C-alpha positions in Angstrom: 156.8 100.7 54.2 157.8 100.8 57.9 161.4 101.9 57.0 160.1 104.7 54.9 157.8 106.0 57.6 160.7 105.8 60.2 162.9 107.7 57.8 160.2 110.3 57.3 159.9 110.7 61.0 163.6 111.4 61.3 163.4 113.9 58.4 160.4 115.5 60.1 162.3 115.8 63.4 165.3 117.3 61.7 163.1 119.7 59.7 161.4 120.9 62.9 164.7 121.5 64.6 166.0 123.5 61.6 162.9 125.6 61.3 162.9 126.2 65.1 166.5 127.4 65.0 166.0 129.6 61.9 162.9 131.1 63.5 164.9 132.6 66.3 167.8 133.8 64.2 168.4 137.5 63.6 167.3 138.6 60.2 168.8 141.6 58.3 165.9 143.5 57.0 162.3 143.7 58.3 159.4 145.5 56.9 155.8 145.7 57.9 154.7 143.2 55.3 157.5 141.3 53.5 156.1 139.1 50.7 159.1 136.8 50.7 158.8 136.2 54.4 155.1 135.3 54.1 155.9 133.0 51.2 158.6 131.3 53.3 156.1 130.8 56.1 153.6 129.4 53.6 156.2 127.0 52.1 157.5 125.8 55.4 154.1 124.9 56.7 153.0 123.3 53.4 156.2 121.2 53.7 155.6 120.4 57.4 152.0 119.5 56.9 152.7 117.0 54.0 155.7 115.5 55.8 153.8 115.1 59.1 151.0 113.3 57.3 153.4 111.1 55.3 155.3 110.1 58.4 152.1 109.1 60.2 153.1 110.5 63.5 149.4 111.0 64.3 146.6 109.2 62.6 143.9 111.7 63.3 144.3 114.2 60.5 142.5 117.1 62.0 144.5 116.7 65.2 147.7 116.6 63.2 146.8 119.9 61.3 146.0 121.5 64.7 149.4 120.6 66.1 151.2 122.0 63.0 149.3 125.2 63.4 150.0 125.3 67.1 153.7 124.9 66.3 153.4 128.0 64.1 151.7 130.0 66.8 154.2 128.9 69.4 157.0 130.1 67.1 155.4 133.5 66.9 154.8 133.6 70.7 158.5 132.8 71.3 159.5 135.6 68.9 157.7 138.1 71.2 160.5 137.6 73.7 163.4 137.9 71.2 164.6 141.5 70.8 165.3 141.3 67.1 162.1 139.3 66.2 158.4 140.2 66.4 155.0 138.5 66.6 153.0 138.9 63.4 149.4 137.7 62.8 150.2 137.7 59.1 152.8 135.0 59.7 150.3 132.8 61.4 147.9 133.5 58.6 150.6 132.5 56.1 151.2 129.3 58.2 147.5 128.5 58.1 147.4 129.0 54.3 150.3 126.6 54.0 148.5 124.0 56.1 145.4 124.4 53.9 147.5 123.9 50.8 149.0 120.9 52.4 145.6 119.5 53.1 144.6 120.0 49.5 147.7 118.2 48.2 147.2 115.4 50.8 143.6 114.9 49.6 144.8 114.9 46.0 147.4 112.3 46.8 144.8 110.2 48.7 142.7 110.2 45.5 145.6 109.0 43.4 146.9 106.4 46.0 143.9 105.4 48.2 145.9 102.5 49.9 148.6 104.8 51.4 
């Protein structure tokens, strides 16, 4: 079990690095509300929430979820200072919904495998 958690921590670190790099890249088309962009935010934060929980980097779940949300907010704040990116509250909301969906899947998983 230890090797799996260490592997998941490495995957989490690589995932955070990739998401961070992609979040500051220039994108071709922007609109006021782009559904695919919001779905991407939702999916990334669903993935990060589940992966963070599985890797057991922090044992207090509420604190873990707060850190994942803070990461999403930090990305948006950084984008204020990038000329071709922008801060959007809807992105943070999509991140939050992804985290909530992750919490739902984690609780479902814990019901199936209570010893994990």
